[in-house]
C-alpha positions in Angstrom: 79.8 17.1 83.5 81.5 15.0 86.2 83.2 11.7 85.3 80.5 9.9 87.4 77.7 11.6 85.5 79.3 10.9 82.1 79.8 7.2 83.1 76.1 7.1 84.1 75.0 8.6 80.8 77.0 6.1 78.7 75.7 3.2 80.8 72.1 4.5 80.2 72.7 4.7 76.4 74.2 1.2 76.3 71.2 -0.1 78.2 68.8 1.7 75.9 70.5 0.3 72.8 70.4 -3.2 74.1 66.7 -2.9 75.0 65.9 -1.5 71.5 68.6 -3.3 69.5 66.3 -5.2 67.2 64.2 -2.2 66.1 67.3 0.0 65.6 69.0 -2.7 63.5 65.8 -3.1 61.4 65.6 0.6 60.8 69.3 0.7 59.8 68.6 -2.2 57.4 65.7 -0.5 55.9 67.8 2.6 55.3 70.5 0.6 53.5 67.8 -1.2 51.5 66.2 2.2 50.5 69.6 3.5 49.4 70.3 0.4 47.4 66.9 0.5 45.8 67.3 4.1 44.8 70.8 3.3 43.3 69.3 0.4 41.4 66.4 2.6 40.1 68.8 5.3 39.2 70.9 2.9 37.1 67.9 1.5 35.4 66.6 5.0 34.6 69.9 6.1 33.3 70.7 8.6 36.0 69.2 11.8 37.2 66.4 13.5 35.2 66.8 17.2 34.7 64.1 19.4 33.2 65.6 22.3 31.3 63.3 25.0 30.1 63.9 25.7 26.4 60.8 27.7 25.4 57.1 28.5 25.9 54.0 27.4 24.0 52.8 30.4 22.0 50.2 28.7 19.8 48.2 25.5 19.8 46.7 24.7 16.4 44.2 22.0 15.4 43.3 21.3 11.8 40.0 19.4 12.0 39.8 18.9 8.2 43.0 18.0 6.5 44.5 20.9 4.6 41.8 23.4 5.7 42.4 26.3 8.0 43.6 25.8 11.6 41.5 26.4 14.7 43.6 28.2 17.3 42.9 27.0 20.9 44.2 28.1 24.3 44.4 24.5 25.7 44.2 21.0 24.3 44.3 17.4 25.1 47.2 15.5 23.5 46.0 12.0 22.6 48.0 9.3 20.9 46.4 10.5 17.6 47.4 14.2 18.2 45.7 17.3 19.6 42.1 17.5 20.6 39.9 20.4 21.9 36.4 19.3 22.8 35.0 17.5 19.8 37.6 19.0 17.4 40.3 16.5 16.8 43.4 17.1 14.6 42.9 15.9 11.0 40.1 13.5 11.7 38.1 14.8 8.7 39.2 14.3 5.1 38.1 15.4 1.6 38.3 12.5 -0.8 37.6 11.8 -4.5 35.0 9.4 -5.7 37.7 6.7 -5.6 38.6 7.5 -2.0 41.9 9.3 -2.7 42.7 12.2 -0.4 42.3 15.8 -1.6 44.7 18.3 0.0 46.2 21.6 -1.0 48.5 19.8 -3.3 45.6 18.9 -5.6 43.2 21.7 -4.7 45.1 24.8 -3.3 41.9 26.7 -2.5 41.1 24.1 0.2 43.3 26.2 2.5 40.7 28.9 2.4 38.0 26.7 4.0 37.5 27.6 7.6 36.3 25.0 10.1 34.8 25.8 13.5 32.9 23.9 16.2 29.2 24.6 16.3 27.7 22.6 19.1 27.0 19.1 17.8 28.4 19.9 14.4 31.4 21.5 12.5 30.8 24.5 10.3 32.5 24.9 7.0 32.9 28.3 5.4 34.6 29.3 2.1 34.7 32.3 -0.2 31.5 32.5 -2.3 29.8 29.7 -0.4 27.1 29.6 2.2 28.0 28.2 5.6 27.3 24.5 6.0 26.9 22.4 9.1 28.2 18.8 9.3 27.1 16.7 12.3 29.9 15.5 14.5 28.3 12.1 14.8 27.3 10.6 11.4 24.5 8.1 11.1 25.7 4.5 11.3 23.7 3.9 8.1 26.2 6.1 6.3 28.7 4.0 4.4 32.3 3.5 5.5 34.7 4.6 2.7 38.0 3.0 2.1 40.4 5.9 1.7 44.0 6.3 0.5 46.3 8.8 2.3 49.6 8.7 0.4 50.5 5.0 0.3 48.4 4.0 3.3 44.8 2.6 3.5 42.5 4.1 6.1 38.7 4.2 6.6 36.3 7.1 7.0 32.5 7.5 7.5 30.8 9.2 4.6 29.3 12.6 5.7 26.4 12.8 3.3 25.4 14.2 0.0 24.8 17.8 1.1 28.4 18.5 2.0 29.6 16.5 -1.0 27.7 18.8 -3.3 29.0 21.8 -1.3 32.6 20.7 -1.8 32.2 19.7 -5.5 30.6 23.1 -6.2 33.4 25.0 -4.3 36.2 23.3 -6.2 34.2 23.5 -9.5 35.1 19.8 -10.0 33.7 17.7 -12.8 33.9 14.7 -10.5 32.3 14.5 -7.0 34.2 15.2 -3.8 33.1 13.9 -0.4 33.9 14.5 3.2 34.7 11.5 5.5 35.2 11.3 9.2 37.6 9.0 11.1 35.9 7.3 14.1 38.6 6.1 16.5 36.3 3.6 18.3 35.3 2.0 15.0 38.3 2.4 12.7 41.9 1.3 12.8 44.4 4.2 12.7 47.4 4.3 10.3 50.9 3.5 11.6 53.2 6.5 11.3 56.1 4.2 10.3 54.2 3.2 7.2 54.6 6.8 6.0 58.0 7.6 7.6 60.3 4.7 8.6 61.9 6.3 11.7 58.6 6.3 13.6 57.9 3.6 16.2 55.3 0.9 16.3 53.2 2.7 18.8 53.0 6.0 16.8 49.6 6.2 15.1 47.6 8.7 13.1 44.3 9.3 11.4 44.7 11.5 8.3 48.0 13.5 9.0 50.8 13.0 6.6 53.0 11.1 9.0 53.1 12.3 12.6 50.6 13.0 15.4 52.5 16.2 16.4 54.5 18.7 14.5 56.3 21.4 16.4 57.9 24.6 15.1 59.5 27.6 16.8 58.7 31.2 16.0 62.4 32.1 15.9 62.9 29.5 13.1 60.2 31.2 11.1 61.8 34.6 11.8 65.1 33.3 10.6 63.5 32.0 7.4 61.7 35.3 6.8 65.0 37.2 7.4 66.3 35.5 4.2 63.2 36.1 2.1 61.9 39.1 0.1 58.3 38.3 0.9 57.7 36.9 4.4 55.5 33.8 4.9 53.4 32.9 8.0 53.2 29.9 10.3 50.0 29.0 8.3 52.3 27.9 5.4 53.7 25.1 7.6 50.7 23.9 9.5 52.3 23.0 12.9 50.3 21.8 15.9 52.6 23.4 18.6 54.3 26.7 18.1 57.1 27.6 20.6 58.6 31.0 21.4 61.5 32.1 23.6 64.2 29.9 22.0 67.0 30.2 19.5 66.2 29.5 15.8 66.2 25.8 15.0 67.0 24.8 18.5 64.0 22.4 18.3 66.3 20.3 16.0 67.8 18.9 19.2 64.8 18.6 21.5 64.7 14.8 21.5 62.7 14.3 24.7 60.2 17.0 25.6 57.7 17.7 28.4 54.9 20.2 27.9 52.1 20.4 30.6 51.5 16.8 31.5 52.5 15.6 28.0 55.7 13.8 27.1 56.8 13.6 23.5 59.7 12.0 21.7 61.3 13.7 18.6 61.4 11.2 15.8 62.6 13.1 12.8 62.5 16.5 11.0 59.6 17.5 8.8 60.7 17.3 5.1 58.8 20.1 3.3 56.8 19.8 0.1 54.9 22.1 -2.4 52.0 22.5 0.0 54.1 25.2 1.8 54.0 27.2 -1.4 50.3 27.7 -1.3 49.5 31.2 -0.1 47.1 30.7 2.9 45.4 34.0 2.2 44.8 33.6 -1.5 44.8 29.8 -2.1 47.4 30.3 -5.0 50.3 27.8 -5.3 53.6 29.2 -6.6 55.6 26.0 -6.4 58.6 28.2 -5.4 58.7 30.0 -2.1 59.4 29.3 0.7 60.9 26.0 -0.6 63.6 27.7 -2.8 64.9 29.7 0.2 64.7 26.7 2.6 66.8 24.7 0.1 69.6 27.2 0.5 70.2 26.4 4.1 68.0 23.7 5.5 68.9 20.6 3.5 69.7 17.3 5.3 73.0 15.7 5.6 73.8 13.4 2.6 73.6 10.4 4.9 69.9 11.1 5.4 69.0 11.5 1.7 67.2 8.2 1.8 64.7 9.8 4.2 64.4 13.4 3.0 65.6 13.2 -0.7 65.5 16.9 -1.9 63.1 18.1 0.7 64.3 20.9 3.0 63.8 20.5 6.8 61.5 22.8 8.8 59.9 21.8 12.0 60.1 18.6 13.9 57.9 15.5 14.1 57.1 13.9 17.5 55.5 10.8 18.7 53.4 10.8 21.9 55.0 9.0 24.9 52.5 10.2 27.5 49.1 11.7 26.8 47.9 14.6 28.8 47.0 18.3 28.6 48.8 21.4 27.6 48.1 25.1 27.3 49.3 28.2 25.6 51.9 29.7 28.0 53.1 26.3 29.3 56.9 26.0 29.6 58.5 23.6 27.1 61.1 21.4 28.9 63.9 19.4 27.4 64.2 16.2 29.5 67.9 15.5 30.1 69.3 12.4 31.9 72.4 12.9 34.1 74.7 10.4 35.6 
């Protein structure tokens, strides 16, 4: 390019800039503002967010009636109260005594042999030696509301009728009547998880679970436990909602912030195990020994946490729900890590 051509090009650029100076300066200002806003957002959010895959969902399990058998599903909705599949909601039905006290496998080990399935507008209960019984999903509003006691917490439930009460009382061969009640989220107030376990947050709520809306366990942790035992146990001994594969044993101990499907969960604490784990899920017989005895040899908490767990060994992790959503078997499990 000749010197005269170069000079003409420069003059043309200067003239163009002067003519469009205001729009160009505004655009530059917007760019600076955008960068500054991004830097502010990043500082408020604690830096970059990295999703690190740590496993894969291998099972989703819902326990419609507390302590009864699980229903395995391929997909579920995670609500603030736990997993839901159609009309089956996790631990929204409860067997109670005449006084309203909960009945679980701790009191009646054979409850673990009761199967629960969805049957259109009802749930179906089946148990050894008993005829199948249907219980309507929606109970008449004329049915009384029962004041129930789950551990040390008060919670309500709608009485599910005399027929299922007789069925349960007969099955357990009880001299006192047992009843089934149903938690109705639109009518009844849920329990606060922190009333059962202090580390939970104000927003963590439950119907009839022991303390947490979600319990997660990995297959490899179960495999490591069984490697140490003479007689293996199954995942049914531990009653998790989410089972994960493809990770190292007990790596879930460090999954503090987890994303699965469109769900976000916050790990609150480990699950301290009780004698319910010693009920054989295939026979309904309680030994009061294994797998607790073996777990106590290598899964006790640090002494500084004895006020939380006492002498209970730790197996599986409790989560609170930060973001409701959907998840499926086969979904990656991501650990949310903040960088910078």
